[in-house]
C-alpha positions as CSV (number, residue, x, y, z in Angstrom):
1,M,167.8,38.7,72.2
2,D,165.2,40.4,74.5
3,I,162.6,41.4,72.0
4,M,160.6,43.4,74.6
5,L,163.7,45.4,75.4
6,V,164.2,46.2,71.7
7,F,160.6,47.1,71.5
8,W,160.7,49.6,74.3
9,I,164.0,51.1,73.0
10,F,162.1,52.0,69.8
11,H,158.6,52.4,71.2
12,I,159.5,55.2,73.7
13,P,161.0,57.5,71.1
14,A,158.0,56.8,68.8
15,M,155.7,57.9,71.6
16,I,157.8,61.1,72.1
17,V,157.4,61.9,68.4
18,F,153.6,61.2,68.7
19,V,153.3,63.6,71.6
20,A,155.4,66.2,69.9
21,G,153.2,65.9,66.8
22,M,150.1,66.3,68.8
23,A,151.6,69.3,70.5
24,L,152.4,70.8,67.1
25,N,148.8,70.3,66.0
26,L,147.6,71.9,69.2
27,S,149.8,74.9,68.7
28,I,148.2,75.4,65.2
29,W,144.8,75.1,66.8
30,L,145.7,77.7,69.3
31,Q,146.2,80.2,66.5
32,G,142.5,80.4,66.3
33,T,140.2,82.9,68.1
34,V,138.4,82.8,71.5
35,N,135.1,84.6,71.6
36,G,136.0,86.3,68.4
37,R,139.3,87.7,69.8
38,S,142.6,86.9,68.2
39,D,144.8,88.9,70.6
40,V,144.5,86.3,73.4
41,S,147.7,84.5,74.2
42,A,148.2,80.8,73.4
43,G,148.5,80.1,77.2
44,R,145.1,81.7,77.9
45,K,143.6,79.9,75.0
46,L,144.9,76.5,76.2
47,S,143.7,77.3,79.7
48,F,140.2,78.1,78.3
49,L,140.1,74.8,76.4
50,I,141.2,72.8,79.4
51,R,138.6,74.5,81.6
52,A,135.9,74.0,79.0
53,S,136.8,70.4,78.6
54,L,136.8,69.7,82.3
55,A,133.5,71.6,82.7
56,T,132.0,69.2,80.1
57,I,133.5,66.1,81.7
58,F,132.2,66.9,85.2
59,S,128.8,68.0,84.1
60,A,125.5,66.6,82.9
61,R,126.7,67.3,79.4
62,L,129.1,64.4,79.6
63,G,126.3,61.9,79.0
64,A,125.2,63.7,75.9
65,L,128.7,63.9,74.6
66,L,129.4,60.2,75.1
67,K,126.1,59.3,73.5
68,A,126.9,61.5,70.5
69,L,130.4,60.0,70.3
70,V,129.1,56.4,70.2
71,W,125.9,57.2,68.1
72,D,127.3,59.7,65.6
73,G,131.0,58.9,65.7
74,A,130.9,55.1,65.8
75,I,127.5,53.9,64.8
76,H,127.0,56.8,62.3
77,P,123.3,56.4,61.4
78,T,123.4,59.2,58.8
79,L,126.1,57.3,56.9
80,F,124.1,54.1,57.2
81,S,121.0,55.6,55.7
82,E,123.1,57.1,52.8
83,H,125.4,54.3,51.9
84,K,125.2,51.0,53.7
85,L,128.3,49.4,52.2
86,R,130.4,52.5,53.1
87,W,128.9,52.4,56.6
88,A,129.9,48.7,57.0
89,A,133.5,49.6,56.1
90,H,133.5,52.5,58.5
91,F,132.0,50.6,61.3
92,C,134.3,47.5,60.9
93,V,137.5,49.4,60.6
94,F,136.7,52.0,63.3
95,G,135.2,49.5,65.7
96,G,137.8,46.8,65.2
97,I,140.7,49.2,65.7
98,V,139.2,50.6,68.9
99,L,138.6,47.1,70.2
100,L,142.1,46.0,69.5
101,A,143.6,49.2,70.9
102,I,141.7,48.7,74.1
103,L,142.7,45.0,74.4
104,S,146.4,45.9,73.7
105,G,146.4,48.7,76.3
106,L,144.8,46.4,78.9
107,S,147.3,43.7,78.2
108,A,150.3,46.1,78.4
109,V,149.1,47.6,81.7
110,S,148.5,44.1,83.2
111,V,151.8,42.6,82.0
112,D,154.1,45.6,82.5
113,I,152.6,47.5,85.4
114,M,149.9,45.9,87.4
115,I,151.4,42.4,87.9
116,P,155.2,43.1,88.2
117,I,155.1,46.5,89.8
118,L,151.8,46.8,91.7
119,K,151.7,43.1,92.5
120,M,148.0,43.0,91.4
121,D,147.6,39.4,90.3
122,N,143.9,39.1,90.2
123,L,141.0,38.1,87.9
124,F,141.3,41.2,85.7
125,T,145.1,40.9,85.2
126,S,144.9,37.1,84.7
127,I,142.5,37.7,81.8
128,F,144.4,40.4,79.9
129,A,147.9,39.1,80.6
130,N,147.0,35.7,79.1
131,K,146.8,35.6,75.3
132,D,145.1,32.2,75.5
133,H,142.3,33.2,77.9
134,P,138.9,32.7,76.3
135,I,138.0,36.4,76.5
136,T,141.3,37.8,75.1
137,A,141.7,35.0,72.5
138,F,138.2,35.5,71.1
139,L,138.1,39.3,71.2
140,N,141.5,39.7,69.6
141,E,140.6,37.3,66.9
142,F,137.2,39.0,66.4
143,G,138.6,42.5,66.4
144,G,141.2,41.5,63.8
145,L,138.6,39.8,61.6
146,V,136.3,42.8,61.8
147,V,139.1,45.2,60.7
148,M,140.1,42.9,57.8
149,V,136.5,42.7,56.6
150,G,136.3,46.5,56.7
151,L,139.5,46.8,54.8
152,M,138.4,44.3,52.2
153,I,135.2,46.3,51.6
154,V,137.3,49.5,51.2
155,I,139.7,47.8,48.8
156,V,136.9,46.4,46.7
157,R,135.0,49.7,46.5
158,R,138.1,51.8,45.7
159,Y,140.1,49.5,43.4
160,V,137.7,46.9,42.0
161,I,134.3,48.4,41.7
162,R,135.8,51.9,41.5
163,E,132.5,53.6,42.6
164,L,131.9,57.0,41.0
165,D,131.5,58.8,44.4
166,M,135.0,57.9,45.5
167,R,138.3,59.6,44.5
168,T,141.2,57.5,45.6
169,R,144.3,59.5,46.4
170,M,147.8,58.4,47.3
171,V,147.1,59.2,51.0
172,D,144.1,56.8,51.0
173,T,146.2,54.0,49.5
174,E,148.9,54.7,52.1
175,I,146.5,54.4,55.0
176,I,145.0,51.1,53.7
177,L,148.5,49.6,53.2
178,L,149.6,50.6,56.7
179,L,146.5,49.0,58.3
180,V,146.9,45.8,56.1
181,V,150.5,45.4,57.1
182,I,149.7,45.8,60.8
183,M,146.8,43.3,60.6
184,V,148.6,40.6,58.5
185,S,151.8,40.8,60.5
186,G,149.8,40.4,63.7
187,Y,148.0,37.3,62.5
188,L,151.3,35.8,61.2
189,A,153.0,36.4,64.5
190,E,150.1,34.8,66.4
191,I,150.0,31.7,64.1
192,C,153.8,31.3,64.6
193,R,153.4,31.5,68.4
194,L,150.5,29.0,68.5
195,A,152.4,26.6,66.2
196,F,155.5,26.9,68.4
197,E,153.6,26.4,71.7
198,F,151.0,24.0,70.3
199,G,151.8,21.0,72.5
200,E,151.7,23.2,75.6
201,L,148.6,25.3,74.8
202,P,145.7,25.3,77.2
203,P,142.3,24.1,75.7
204,T,141.1,27.7,75.7
205,A,143.5,28.6,72.9
206,V,140.9,27.2,70.5
207,Y,139.0,30.4,71.0
208,A,141.5,32.0,68.7
209,F,139.2,30.7,66.0
210,I,141.4,31.8,63.0
211,G,145.0,31.5,64.3
212,Y,144.5,28.2,66.1
213,P,143.1,26.1,63.2
214,I,145.8,27.4,60.9
215,A,148.5,26.7,63.5
216,S,147.2,23.2,63.9
217,L,147.6,22.6,60.2
218,V,151.1,24.1,59.6
219,R,152.8,23.3,63.0
220,T,154.3,20.1,61.7
221,A,156.2,22.0,59.0
222,P,160.0,22.0,59.7
223,L,160.2,25.7,60.4
224,P,161.7,27.7,63.3
225,W,158.3,28.7,64.6
226,G,159.7,30.3,67.8
227,E,162.3,32.4,66.0
228,M,159.8,33.4,63.3
229,H,157.4,34.5,66.0
230,D,160.0,36.7,67.7
231,W,160.9,38.5,64.5
232,L,157.3,38.8,63.3
233,F,156.1,40.1,66.7
234,L,159.0,42.6,66.8
235,F,158.2,43.8,63.2
236,H,154.5,44.0,64.1
237,A,155.1,45.9,67.3
238,L,157.7,48.3,65.8
239,F,155.7,49.0,62.7
240,S,152.6,49.7,64.8
241,S,154.8,52.1,66.9
242,V,155.9,53.9,63.7
243,V,152.3,54.2,62.6
244,I,151.3,55.7,65.9
245,A,154.2,58.2,65.7
246,Y,153.0,59.1,62.2
247,I,149.3,59.7,63.2
248,P,149.7,63.4,64.1
249,F,151.2,64.1,60.6
250,S,148.8,62.0,58.6
251,K,145.2,61.7,57.5
252,F,144.6,59.6,60.5
253,F,144.7,62.6,62.7
254,H,142.4,64.7,60.5
255,A,139.9,61.8,60.5
256,M,139.9,61.6,64.3
257,A,139.7,65.4,64.6
258,G,136.8,65.4,62.2
259,A,135.0,62.7,64.1
260,I,135.4,64.7,67.4
261,I,134.2,67.9,65.7
262,A,131.2,66.1,64.2
263,T,130.4,64.6,67.6
264,V,130.4,68.0,69.2
265,N,128.4,69.6,66.4
266,S,125.8,66.8,66.7
267,L,125.0,67.8,70.3
268,P,121.8,69.9,70.9
269,S,122.8,73.5,71.2
270,E,121.9,73.7,74.8
271,E,124.1,70.7,75.6
272,A,127.1,71.5,73.4
273,P,130.3,72.1,75.3
274,A,131.3,75.8,75.6
275,V,134.4,75.2,73.6
276,S,132.4,74.4,70.5
277,A,130.5,77.6,70.7
278,E,133.3,80.0,71.9
279,V,136.5,78.8,70.2
280,N,137.1,78.8,66.5
281,C,140.3,76.8,65.9
282,G,142.8,77.5,63.2
283,Q,142.8,75.2,60.2
284,V,145.3,72.4,60.3
């Protein structure tokens, strides 16, 4: 069975659902007002938002926006000063997911586009197309560990300590479970791959500092490691695709939108993009 073929058969429709969901959210936003006017057509509102966004990107305000995105969206010093444990969970989960998403994207582009189609077999593609390269092995392991640490903090705060300032709802439990399943299935798939390929692994595979030691311990067990890897990888990939398709309809989207809005609002008034001052979007 060609697991990558199965993956793409399911992944492409999932991405279509994701795009459709984002378009639906955008259509709701376009029910808002522009310069206090509600009689402007959705097309003109969209045109205004695109022009305002491009004007921000290709202007001196881009630096301020990126600084605000990193400082207020990712580092979040206000949250750090208010609640350091909550900040640690935010930083680990947010930062780890962003790192893993970037690595996954670079790997997919290298393996599926740059090398086979564009024939660009260079230093860049050799790094991200090779799971056992020191950089990719270490960063993937580090990113996964950081996310798991963040999730452990969240679980302890919500379900063990039960801090008074937190109200756990079903949607919060749902998000936590989705992320835990993605992370655990990813680690299990990696361990199975390393155990199956152990005798042929390059020395640099040791940089997978969690998966490699575990694989070295369990590899002698009489288990079909290769077949287990294929099924676990397929489950991990398809489950991740389903979660991505679900993002526009979940709290994930509202969290991302809230971070973007907070970033824009944190900019000095003279540097804020025109869209933040002139468009009041409808509530989602």
